[in-house]
ZAMARGU-4260 file (C-alpha; in steps of 0.2 Angstrom, whole numbers, plus 5000, padded with zeros to 4 digits):
<rodrens>
0) 5359/5353/5427 | 5357/5364/5412 | 5344/5376/5420 | 5354/5392/5425 | 5344/5394/5441
5) 5348/5376/5447 | 5366/5379/5442 | 5367/5395/5452 | 5360/5387/5467 | 5372/5373/5466
10) 5387/5384/5466 | 5380/5395/5480 | 5379/5379/5491 | 5396/5374/5486 | 5403/5391/5491
15) 5393/5395/5506 | 5384/5379/5512 | 5366/5375/5509 | 5359/5385/5523 | 5368/5401/5518
20) 5364/5398/5500 | 5346/5397/5503 | 5347/5414/5511 | 5358/5422/5497 | 5348/5415/5482
25) 5332/5426/5483 | 5343/5442/5483 | 5354/5436/5469 | 5338/5430/5459 | 5331/5448/5461
30) 5346/5456/5454 | 5346/5444/5439 | 5328/5447/5436 | 5330/5466/5437 | 5344/5466/5423
35) 5335/5453/5412 | 5321/5465/5410 | 5333/5479/5405 | 5344/5468/5393 | 5339/5467/5375
40) 5335/5450/5369 | 5348/5451/5355 | 5352/5434/5347 | 5369/5426/5350 | 5381/5429/5335
45) 5394/5415/5334 | 5411/5420/5329 | 5417/5416/5312 | 5432/5419/5301 | 5427/5437/5299
50) 5430/5441/5317 | 5445/5450/5325 | 5445/5461/5341 | 5456/5476/5343 | 5463/5477/5361
55) 5464/5496/5365 | 5463/5509/5379 | 5449/5520/5378 | 5461/5535/5376 | 5472/5526/5363
60) 5468/5540/5351 | 5465/5558/5354 | 5458/5572/5344 | 5453/5590/5349 | 5435/5593/5351
65) 5431/5574/5354 | 5430/5563/5369 | 5444/5549/5368 | 5430/5536/5366 | 5423/5546/5351
70) 5440/5547/5343 | 5442/5528/5346 | 5425/5525/5337 | 5431/5536/5323 | 5447/5526/5321
75) 5437/5510/5321 | 5425/5517/5308 | 5438/5526/5296 | 5453/5515/5297 | 5449/5497/5302
80) 5430/5495/5301 | 5432/5484/5286 | 5443/5471/5295 | 5440/5473/5314 | 5423/5467/5320
85) 5425/5470/5339 | 5434/5480/5352 | 5441/5475/5369 | 5441/5492/5378 | 5453/5491/5393
90) 5446/5498/5409 | 5437/5515/5406 | 5431/5519/5423 | 5438/5531/5436 | 5454/5524/5443
95) 5469/5528/5454 | 5483/5518/5447 | 5489/5504/5435 | 5482/5513/5419 | 5464/5509/5424
100) 5465/5492/5433 | 5463/5500/5450 | 5445/5505/5448 | 5437/5518/5460 | 5419/5517/5453
105) 5414/5502/5443 | 5398/5510/5437 | 5404/5526/5429 | 5414/5530/5414 | 5429/5541/5418
110) 5423/5558/5412 | 5440/5562/5405 | 5436/5548/5392 | 5418/5551/5388 | 5402/5543/5394
115) 5391/5528/5393 | 5383/5534/5377 | 5400/5534/5369 | 5402/5516/5374 | 5385/5512/5368
120) 5389/5520/5351 | 5404/5508/5349 | 5393/5493/5354 | 5380/5497/5341 | 5392/5493/5327
125) 5406/5482/5335 | 5406/5467/5347 | 5411/5475/5363 | 5422/5467/5377 | 5422/5476/5393
130) 5434/5473/5407 | 5427/5466/5424 | 5441/5470/5436 | 5433/5458/5449 | 5448/5453/5460
135) 5451/5470/5467 | 5446/5488/5469 | 5455/5505/5472 | 5459/5510/5490 | 5452/5527/5485
140) 5435/5519/5481 | 5419/5523/5491 | 5419/5504/5496 | 5436/5504/5504 | 5434/5521/5512
145) 5418/5515/5520 | 5428/5499/5526 | 5441/5511/5535 | 5427/5520/5544 | 5419/5503/5549
150) 5403/5506/5540 | 5391/5492/5536 | 5391/5482/5525 | 5408/5487/5519 | 5418/5482/5534
155) 5417/5464/5528 | 5420/5467/5509 | 5439/5465/5511 | 5451/5452/5518 | 5460/5456/5534
160) 5474/5445/5539 | 5486/5444/5553 | 5504/5447/5547 | 5510/5434/5559 | 5501/5420/5549
165) 5512/5409/5537 | 5507/5415/5519 | 5522/5408/5511 | 5512/5396/5500 | 5502/5410/5492
170) 5506/5411/5473 | 5513/5429/5470 | 5512/5437/5453 | 5522/5452/5459 | 5538/5455/5469
175) 5528/5466/5481 | 5521/5463/5499 | 5505/5453/5500 | 5498/5462/5514 | 5496/5481/5516
180) 5494/5490/5533 | 5479/5502/5533 | 5473/5513/5548 | 5455/5510/5551 | 5442/5515/5564
185) 5446/5498/5572 | 5464/5501/5572 | 5478/5495/5561 | 5472/5482/5549 | 5483/5472/5536
190) 5472/5469/5520 | 5476/5457/5506 | 5483/5466/5491 | 5488/5453/5477 | 5494/5466/5465
195) 5498/5482/5473 | 5495/5493/5489 | 5482/5503/5479 | 5473/5487/5473 | 5463/5480/5488
200) 5457/5462/5485 | 5438/5459/5488 | 5432/5446/5500 | 5421/5434/5490 | 5419/5423/5506
205) 5406/5436/5510 | 5391/5432/5499 | 5386/5450/5498 | 5402/5454/5488 | 5397/5441/5476
210) 5379/5448/5474 | 5386/5466/5472 | 5399/5461/5459 | 5386/5450/5449 | 5376/5466/5449
215) 5390/5475/5441 | 5393/5462/5428 | 5375/5462/5423 | 5375/5481/5423 | 5390/5481/5410
220) 5379/5469/5399 | 5365/5481/5399 | 5377/5495/5393 | 5381/5485/5377 | 5395/5473/5382
225) 5394/5457/5372 | 5409/5450/5380 | 5415/5451/5398 | 5433/5449/5401 | 5437/5443/5419
230) 5453/5451/5424 | 5466/5442/5434 | 5452/5429/5438 | 5464/5415/5444 | 5467/5424/5461
235) 5449/5428/5465 | 5446/5416/5480 | 5458/5415/5495 | 5461/5401/5507 | 5475/5402/5519
240) 5486/5387/5518 | 5484/5385/5499 | 5492/5394/5484 | 5476/5405/5482 | 5477/5402/5463
245) 5465/5392/5453 | 5455/5386/5468 | 5439/5376/5466 | 5430/5391/5473 | 5437/5402/5460
250) 5431/5391/5446 | 5414/5390/5455 | 5412/5409/5454 | 5416/5409/5436 | 5403/5395/5433
255) 5390/5404/5443 | 5393/5420/5433 | 5391/5410/5417 | 5375/5403/5423 | 5369/5421/5428
260) 5373/5427/5410 | 5364/5411/5403 | 5349/5417/5413 | 5349/5436/5409 | 5359/5437/5393
265) 5362/5420/5385 | 5371/5429/5370 | 5385/5437/5381 | 5401/5428/5382 | 5414/5426/5397
270) 5432/5428/5393 | 5445/5423/5406 | 5462/5431/5408 | 5474/5419/5416 | 5492/5422/5412
275) 5498/5405/5418 | 5504/5389/5411 | 5494/5382/5397 | 5487/5367/5407 | 5480/5378/5421
280) 5473/5390/5408 | 5462/5379/5398 | 5454/5372/5413 | 5444/5389/5413 | 5433/5382/5398
285) 5425/5371/5412 | 5416/5355/5412 | 5403/5349/5400 | 5385/5352/5405 | 5375/5336/5408
290) 5365/5332/5392 | 5374/5345/5382 | 5390/5347/5371 | 5394/5364/5379 | 5404/5368/5394
295) 5399/5378/5409 | 5413/5390/5412 | 5421/5403/5400 | 5417/5403/5381 | 5434/5412/5377
300) 5451/5408/5385 | 5466/5418/5382 | 5479/5408/5373 | 5494/5415/5382 | 5507/5402/5377
305) 5506/5407/5359 | 5516/5423/5362 | 5532/5416/5370 | 5532/5401/5358 | 5531/5413/5343
310) 5544/5424/5350 | 5555/5409/5352 | 5552/5403/5334 | 5557/5420/5327 | 5572/5422/5338
315) 5579/5405/5334 | 5573/5403/5316 | 5565/5387/5322 | 5547/5383/5323 | 5549/5366/5330
320) 5543/5370/5348 | 5528/5381/5341 | 5523/5367/5329 | 5523/5354/5342 | 5513/5364/5354
325) 5500/5369/5341 | 5499/5350/5337 | 5494/5346/5355 | 5480/5358/5356 | 5463/5350/5357
330) 5447/5358/5349 | 5437/5366/5363 | 5419/5361/5365 | 5406/5369/5353 | 5403/5387/5357
335) 5420/5389/5365 | 5436/5395/5357 | 5453/5402/5361 | 5456/5421/5361 | 5473/5421/5352
340) 5485/5435/5355 | 5504/5439/5354 | 5504/5456/5362 | 5494/5466/5375 | 5494/5480/5386
345) 5502/5469/5399 | 5519/5464/5393 | 5524/5447/5385 | 5520/5434/5399 | 5533/5420/5403
350) 5523/5409/5414 | 5514/5402/5399 | 5530/5396/5392 | 5534/5384/5407 | 5535/5366/5402
355) 5535/5371/5384 | 5552/5380/5383 | 5567/5376/5394 | 5574/5389/5407 | 5588/5393/5395
360) 5576/5397/5381 | 5566/5408/5392 | 5582/5416/5398 | 5586/5420/5380 | 5570/5429/5378
365) 5574/5439/5393 | 5591/5443/5386 | 5584/5449/5369 | 5571/5460/5377 | 5585/5469/5387
370) 5597/5470/5372 | 5583/5478/5362 | 5579/5492/5375 | 5565/5483/5385 | 5563/5479/5403
375) 5558/5464/5413 | 5546/5462/5427 | 5549/5449/5441 | 5537/5439/5453 | 5541/5433/5470
380) 5544/5415/5474 | 5540/5405/5490 | 5558/5404/5494 | 5560/5423/5494 | 5569/5424/5477
385) 5562/5431/5461 | 5560/5425/5443 | 5556/5434/5427 | 5537/5436/5425 | 5535/5446/5409
390) 5544/5455/5396 | 5540/5474/5395 | 5542/5479/5377 | 5533/5481/5361 | 5532/5466/5350
395) 5540/5476/5336 | 5555/5480/5347 | 5557/5463/5354 | 5559/5456/5336 | 5569/5470/5329
400) 5584/5478/5336 | 5581/5497/5337 | 5600/5500/5337 | 5602/5491/5321 | 5587/5494/5310
405) 5585/5484/5294 | 5571/5490/5283 | 5572/5475/5272 | 5569/5462/5286 | 5561/5471/5301
410) 5544/5474/5294 | 5543/5456/5286 | 5549/5448/5302 | 5536/5457/5312 | 5522/5453/5299
415) 5527/5435/5300 | 5523/5435/5319 | 5505/5442/5315 | 5503/5429/5301 | 5506/5415/5313
420) 5493/5423/5325 | 5480/5425/5312 | 5483/5407/5306 | 5477/5399/5322 | 5460/5392/5326
425) 5451/5404/5337 | 5447/5423/5338 | 5462/5434/5335 | 5465/5448/5348 | 5476/5462/5340
430) 5484/5475/5352 | 5483/5492/5345 | 5502/5494/5345 | 5504/5478/5335 | 5492/5484/5322
435) 5503/5500/5321 | 5521/5492/5323 | 5525/5503/5338 | 5542/5505/5345 | 5545/5506/5364
440) 5540/5522/5372 | 5555/5527/5382 | 5548/5544/5387 | 5532/5535/5394 | 5543/5524/5405
445) 5554/5539/5410 | 5538/5549/5415 | 5530/5535/5425 | 5544/5524/5431 | 5532/5509/5426
450) 5540/5496/5414 | 5523/5492/5406 | 5522/5510/5400 | 5535/5506/5386 | 5521/5497/5378
455) 5507/5509/5381 | 5510/5525/5371 | 5495/5535/5367 | 5492/5544/5350 | 5486/5561/5343
460) 5475/5555/5330 | 5480/5567/5316 | 5498/5565/5319 | 5496/5546/5319 | 5487/5547/5302
465) 5501/5557/5295 | 5514/5545/5302 | 5505/5530/5293 | 5505/5540/5277 | 5524/5543/5278
470) 5533/5531/5266 | 5549/5533/5275 | 5542/5525/5291 | 5538/5507/5295 | 5522/5510/5304
475) 5512/5512/5288 | 5520/5497/5280 | 5515/5486/5295 | 5497/5494/5295 | 5494/5490/5277
480) 5501/5473/5278 | 5490/5469/5293 | 5475/5475/5285 | 5479/5464/5270 | 5481/5449/5281
485) 5464/5452/5289 | 5455/5455/5273 | 5462/5438/5266 | 5458/5429/5282 | 5440/5434/5282
490) 5437/5428/5265 | 5441/5410/5269 | 5429/5399/5279 | 5445/5388/5283 | 5449/5401/5296
495) 5433/5399/5306 | 5437/5398/5324 | 5429/5380/5325 | 5438/5374/5310 | 5451/5360/5312
500) 5470/5364/5312 | 5484/5352/5309 | 5503/5357/5312 | 5514/5350/5298 | 5532/5347/5300
505) 5540/5352/5283 | 5556/5361/5288 | 5562/5367/5305 | 5562/5386/5299 | 5544/5385/5292
510) 5528/5386/5302 | 5515/5376/5293 | 5497/5374/5298 | 5483/5366/5288 | 5466/5374/5292
515) 5450/5366/5287 | 5432/5373/5288 | 5420/5365/5300 | 5411/5351/5291 | 5417/5351/5273
520) 5425/5364/5262 | 5441/5370/5255 | 5457/5370/5266 | 5470/5383/5267 | 5489/5379/5270
525) 5497/5392/5280 | 5516/5394/5278 | 5527/5406/5287 | 5546/5407/5285 | 5552/5411/5303
530) 5570/5414/5297 | 5581/5427/5288 | 5585/5414/5274 | 5575/5407/5259 | 5566/5391/5262
535) 5562/5378/5249 | 5546/5369/5253 | 5539/5353/5245 | 5520/5354/5246 | 5513/5338/5253
540) 5504/5328/5239 | 5492/5320/5251 | 5484/5337/5254 | 5480/5341/5236 | 5486/5334/5220
545) 5483/5349/5210 | 5489/5367/5209 | 5488/5380/5224 | 5485/5398/5224 | 5490/5411/5237
550) 5475/5419/5246 | 5486/5434/5250 | 5489/5437/5231 | 5471/5437/5227 | 5463/5428/5212
555) 5476/5435/5200 | 5490/5426/5209 | 5501/5413/5200 | 5497/5395/5202 | 5509/5384/5212
560) 5513/5366/5210 | 5524/5354/5219 | 5537/5366/5227 | 5539/5384/5231 | 5552/5395/5239
565) 5547/5406/5254 | 5557/5422/5255 | 5564/5427/5272 | 5550/5430/5284 | 5537/5427/5270
570) 5520/5421/5274 | 5509/5412/5261 | 5491/5406/5263 | 5488/5393/5250 | 5471/5386/5244
575) 5467/5373/5230 | 5467/5382/5214 | 5453/5371/5207
</rodrens>
């Protein structure tokens, strides 16, 4: 069942039944054919060790006389173009809340940010990832306003549920009501709102919604998107009496979209954002296609468990839990890989730590966040109680106490976290605030009342460049160290996303990862001291009997034999010297 059309028809029948699928298929096929004729036949470019994606808002940087998207392009070109190959631009469409994730119009760029030509200009040099906010739409959208009037076809685009039904099984990512009352031409209706009263869930049980949203997805591809990020995809399909998360129908929709891309734009990748325990997360790679070594769902899956485990390692000066988890990771199928990240626009998720850290260890992460001036967001449980869902803080402030700055330790401690990220097999996703070592934006939180605003500061471009040039500030030291890591990473084939990785147990305070290129080639041994004390390490003789050289020091670095001492929070990437 490798043929995309056959796969699409199969999943349509699974979702809607054979009879309905036969009626839906011609309309969906017409949409796919329409966009296929408008999408360039650019060849697929597999990820390599040279790739890294910047996660950024469209207006992360501002400069007078430029649209924010133009300023973002300038930042990419002038500051990181030699080490960053792609940009994940967070939703850049007209919106009403949630910093872009309550989309009013899927097909327009917010005029305050620029236009589609600004987006296309970025895509011509960088691999572009665009957000597809597929689960919900703003209550201020034309679609939902038509629903309230009872206009066809939109009166069936949303999920109306009686508040008397038992919905206690539904998994809740927020401590907010699941249903929102809305006055309509038909009277008071309670609509499904997984995330907020302003974000109305779409009804994929209506095949017209699937057709319309597939059209939006392919429109983004025609605009230059090489990666489509499926936001909050785990909650897409609803079946009362179930948890309404990770349902088979949700996976079926993702598989159908993958098949649609294989038909219209086979070089474009799907990336699933599922901030959930690891075992649930990796299921979004899908199943192997018959007669193929490739899978049928997402090619990129967010590796969310990396963040809490890295934080735990640096908090406790013990990489044992992190190393054990890395050692358990299998290698995804050819063409698929992890999207590795430790920070993003959404806080630091705790659900992916379940089963990997104890509740006490998770609670310790919460306590450190609060002690360092951050906030914590909570989710509702079926019993009516709440539990910590995510840590709202910049990564720099989680690791380093703002009340007790230590210039000698703070920057190395932060850079150590990023060295761990860049060591991992997969494609690194680097949040703009990690690249800059940002501190919490307390004025942003005070202005909005939203905890996530602590980690969403926006910058005047020229003031930012002056800050990075100021030797008294840590931001420039972080920025320079980050670019040095990225330059070293892209020079070594061992860091290829499909390369092998083996976690070694050398010392509890040392994260040790052996990376090997695909096929044959020179390995790199990544060592990161996660403690504030020097660590002496004996290099395993089985790996290489000769001398080693530190990739981070360049070709002029000193040769290392047998043993070495890692300074507090020092990272060393060793390759055979011969």
